[in-house]
C-alpha positions in Angstrom: -43.4 66.3 -145.1 -46.3 67.0 -142.8 -46.1 67.4 -139.0 -47.8 64.0 -138.4 -45.3 62.3 -140.7 -42.4 63.9 -138.9 -43.7 62.7 -135.6 -44.3 59.2 -136.9 -40.7 59.1 -138.4 -39.3 60.2 -135.0 -41.2 57.5 -133.2 -40.0 54.9 -135.6 -36.4 56.1 -135.1 -36.7 56.0 -131.4 -38.2 52.5 -131.5 -35.3 51.3 -133.7 -32.7 52.8 -131.3 -34.4 51.2 -128.4 -34.2 47.8 -130.1 -30.5 48.1 -130.7 -29.7 49.6 -127.4 -29.2 46.3 -125.4 -26.8 45.1 -128.1 -25.0 48.4 -128.2 -24.6 48.4 -124.4 -23.3 44.8 -124.5 -20.8 45.7 -127.3 -19.5 48.8 -125.5 -19.3 47.0 -122.1 -17.9 43.6 -123.1 -16.1 44.2 -126.4 -15.1 47.8 -127.2 -14.5 48.8 -123.6 -12.2 45.9 -122.7 -10.3 46.4 -126.0 -9.6 50.1 -125.2 -8.6 49.1 -121.6 -6.2 46.5 -122.9 -4.5 49.0 -125.2 -4.1 51.5 -122.3 -3.0 48.8 -119.9 -0.3 47.6 -122.3 1.7 50.7 -121.5 1.6 50.1 -117.8 3.0 47.6 -115.3 0.3 46.5 -112.9 0.2 43.6 -110.4 -3.4 44.1 -109.3 -2.4 45.2 -105.8 -0.4 48.4 -106.3 -1.2 51.4 -108.6 -0.3 50.9 -112.2 3.2 52.2 -113.2 3.7 53.7 -116.7 6.4 51.8 -118.6 5.8 53.2 -122.1 6.9 50.6 -124.7 8.5 48.3 -122.2 5.9 45.6 -122.5 6.2 45.6 -126.3 10.0 45.3 -126.1 9.6 42.4 -123.7 7.1 40.9 -126.2 9.7 40.9 -129.0 12.2 39.0 -126.9 9.9 36.5 -125.2 10.9 33.0 -126.2 8.0 31.5 -124.2 5.6 33.4 -126.4 7.1 31.9 -129.6 6.6 28.4 -128.0 3.0 29.0 -127.1 2.3 30.4 -130.6 3.8 27.3 -132.1 1.7 25.1 -129.9 -1.4 27.1 -130.8 -0.7 26.9 -134.5 -0.3 23.1 -134.3 -3.6 22.7 -132.4 -5.4 25.1 -134.7 -4.2 23.4 -137.8 -5.3 20.0 -136.6 -8.6 21.1 -135.2 -9.8 23.2 -138.1 -8.7 20.7 -140.7 -10.5 17.8 -139.0 -13.6 19.9 -138.4 -13.8 21.1 -142.0 -13.0 17.8 -143.7 -14.9 15.6 -141.2 -17.9 18.0 -141.1 -18.1 18.0 -144.9 -17.9 14.2 -145.2 -20.5 13.5 -142.6 -22.8 16.2 -144.0 -22.6 14.7 -147.5 -23.4 11.2 -146.1 -26.4 12.5 -144.1 -27.7 14.4 -147.2 -27.9 11.2 -149.2 -31.4 9.8 -149.9 -32.3 8.6 -146.4 -35.4 9.1 -144.3 -36.1 12.7 -143.2 -36.7 11.6 -139.6 -33.3 9.9 -139.6 -31.7 13.1 -140.9 -33.2 15.1 -138.1 -32.0 12.5 -135.6 -28.4 12.5 -136.9 -28.2 16.3 -137.1 -29.4 16.6 -133.5 -27.0 13.8 -132.3 -24.0 15.5 -133.9 -24.9 19.0 -132.9 -25.7 18.2 -129.2 -22.0 18.2 -128.0 -21.6 21.7 -129.5 -24.1 23.2 -127.0 -22.6 21.5 -124.0 -20.1 23.4 -121.8 -16.6 22.9 -123.0 -15.4 22.4 -119.4 -18.0 19.6 -118.9 -16.9 17.9 -122.1 -13.2 18.2 -121.1 -13.9 16.7 -117.7 -15.8 13.7 -119.2 -13.0 13.1 -121.7 -10.4 13.4 -119.0 -11.9 10.4 -117.4 -12.3 8.5 -120.6 -8.6 9.1 -121.6 -7.2 8.4 -118.2 -4.1 6.2 -118.8 -4.9 3.7 -116.0 -8.7 3.8 -115.5 -10.0 5.3 -118.7 -12.5 3.4 -120.8 -10.6 4.1 -124.0 -7.5 2.3 -122.9 -9.6 -0.5 -121.4 -11.1 -1.4 -124.8 -7.8 -0.9 -126.6 -6.3 -3.5 -124.3 -9.1 -5.9 -125.2 -8.0 -5.9 -128.8 -4.3 -6.2 -128.0 -3.2 -2.6 -128.1 -0.9 -1.4 -125.3 -2.2 1.4 -123.0 -1.6 4.9 -124.4 -0.6 7.8 -122.2 -3.1 10.1 -123.9 -2.8 13.2 -121.6 0.7 13.0 -120.1 2.8 12.2 -123.2 4.1 14.9 -125.5 3.5 12.6 -128.4 -0.2 12.1 -127.6 -1.3 15.1 -125.6 -1.8 17.4 -128.6 -3.6 14.7 -130.5 -5.9 14.2 -127.6 -6.8 17.9 -127.4 -7.4 18.0 -131.2 -9.6 14.9 -131.0 -11.8 16.2 -128.1 -12.1 19.7 -129.6 -13.1 18.3 -132.9 -15.6 15.9 -131.3 -17.2 18.8 -129.5 -17.5 21.3 -132.4 -17.9 19.2 -135.5 -21.7 19.2 -135.2 -21.7 23.0 -135.9 -19.8 22.4 -139.2 -22.1 19.5 -140.1 -25.2 21.6 -139.7 -23.8 24.5 -141.7 -22.6 22.2 -144.5 -26.0 20.6 -144.6 -27.6 24.0 -145.1 -25.2 24.7 -147.9 -25.9 21.3 -149.5 -29.6 21.9 -149.4 -29.2 25.2 -151.3 -27.6 23.4 -154.3 -30.3 22.8 -156.9 -31.0 19.2 -157.6 -31.3 20.0 -161.3 -27.5 20.5 -161.5 -26.9 17.0 -160.3 -29.4 15.6 -162.7 -27.7 17.4 -165.6 -24.4 16.1 -164.4 -25.7 12.5 -164.4 -27.1 13.0 -167.9 -23.6 14.1 -169.0 -22.2 10.9 -167.5 -20.6 12.3 -164.4 -20.3 9.7 -161.5 -20.7 10.5 -157.8 -17.0 11.3 -157.3 -16.9 13.7 -160.2 -20.0 15.4 -159.1 -18.5 15.9 -155.6 -15.3 17.4 -156.8 -16.6 19.4 -159.8 -20.0 20.4 -158.6 -20.5 20.1 -154.8 -17.1 21.5 -153.7 -17.2 24.6 -155.9 -20.8 25.4 -155.0 -20.0 24.9 -151.3 -17.0 27.2 -151.4 -18.8 30.2 -149.8 -19.9 27.9 -147.0 -16.4 26.5 -146.6 -14.9 29.9 -146.6 -17.3 31.1 -143.8 -16.5 28.0 -141.7 -12.7 28.4 -142.2 -12.8 32.0 -141.1 -15.0 31.4 -138.1 -13.2 28.2 -137.2 -9.7 29.8 -137.2 -10.9 32.7 -135.1 -12.4 30.4 -132.5 -9.6 27.9 -132.6 -6.9 30.5 -131.9 -8.8 31.3 -128.6 -8.7 27.7 -127.4 -8.4 27.5 -123.7 -10.9 25.2 -122.0 -9.7 21.9 -123.4 -6.0 22.1 -122.9 -6.5 23.8 -119.5 -8.7 21.0 -118.1 -7.2 18.1 -119.9 -3.4 18.7 -119.6 -3.0 22.1 -117.8 -0.7 23.0 -120.7 1.6 20.1 -120.2 3.5 17.9 -120.5 6.5 20.3 -120.5 4.3 23.1 -122.0 3.6 21.2 -125.1 -0.1 22.1 -125.1 0.1 25.6 -123.5 -1.8 28.0 -125.9 -1.6 31.7 -126.3 -4.8 32.3 -124.2 -3.5 30.1 -121.5 -0.3 32.1 -121.5 -2.3 35.3 -121.2 -4.3 33.9 -118.3 -1.2 32.7 -116.5 0.7 35.9 -117.0 -2.2 38.0 -115.7 -3.7 36.0 -113.0 -0.9 33.7 -111.8 2.1 36.0 -112.1 0.0 39.2 -111.7 1.6 41.0 -114.7 -1.5 42.5 -116.1 0.2 45.0 -118.4 2.2 42.3 -120.2 -0.8 40.0 -120.4 -2.7 42.8 -122.1 0.2 43.3 -124.5 0.2 39.5 -125.4 -3.6 39.7 -125.9 -3.2 42.5 -128.3 -0.6 40.5 -130.3 -3.1 37.7 -130.6 -5.8 40.2 -131.7 -3.5 41.6 -134.4 -2.4 38.1 -135.5 -6.0 36.9 -136.0 -7.0 40.2 -137.7 -4.1 39.9 -140.2 -4.9 36.2 -140.8 -8.5 37.0 -141.5 -7.6 39.9 -143.8 -5.4 37.6 -145.8 -8.2 35.0 -146.1 -10.6 37.6 -147.5 -8.0 38.8 -149.9 -7.3 35.3 -151.2 -10.9 34.2 -151.2 -11.5 35.5 -154.7 -9.2 32.8 -156.1 -11.3 29.9 -154.9 -14.7 31.1 -153.6 -17.4 31.0 -156.2 -20.8 32.7 -155.8 -23.8 31.7 -157.8 
C-alpha cells in the first residue's frame, strides 16, 4: 500500500470515527454511564443529603423480602399483557383493513391519523384523557349516560383504573404498530395471494395461512419492542391515577421513582431498577430463543 493510500485510509477512518462520536458520547453519558452508576449505587445507602454509606448486599436482601415489589410487578405484568396484546392485535387488524384496495390518498390520511398520537407527549395525552374520563364532568360518561349506561368511575375504581390505563396507552401507541405492520404487508408479494386465489383459498384462509406466517418477523419485532417499552410504563398511570386506587396501578418504574425521589432511598431504588433490567433482559432472551418455533423468514 502506497503512502498516499495509507493517508487516504487514515482520513477515511478519522471521518468515520467523527460521525459516530456524537452517538458514542450520548451512549456513554446517558446509557452505559448511568447503568454502571446504578450497579455501584446498589451497594450503598444514600438519601441524597448525606454521604453514601456502604451496605454491601443489604439492598439485595431487602429486595428479596419486599412484598410491595411483588405487588408492583404484578400490576406491571397485568398492564403490559393488556397493552401489548391490544396493540399487536388491534394494529394488525387495522393495518390489514387499510391495506385493502382503497385510494392511495386515503391510505396516507389514515396512516397519518393513526400515527399522530404516537408522536405527542405521553403526559399531554394523559392530561387530555384525564379530563375525558373524569367520572363527573368527563365527555365519555356524558355520552354513556345519553344511551342509558350508568356513569363509570374510570380512574378511581380498582375494577376500571387498569382498564383505563390500558385503553389510553393503546390509543396512543397503536399508530406505531399499524405503520410497521403496513410496511410488512407491503413486502408480501401479490403473486402469492393470486396463487392462493387460484387454489381456491378465501380471504380468511389467506390471512391465517399466508399473511400471518409471512408477517411473523414483523410481529416478533413488535412484540420484543412492545414488551420492552411497556415494562417501563410510567407517564400514563402517574398522571391518570397516581398509582391508585390502593396501589392497583402502581408500576415498577413508579415504585423506583417513589423510592428514590419521595423516600430518598437511592441505593434501594437503583437495586429495584437493576431487577427490572434483568427481568426485561431475561424475557427478551427467552423470546429470541423461542422465535425459531414460529418466526419464518423468506
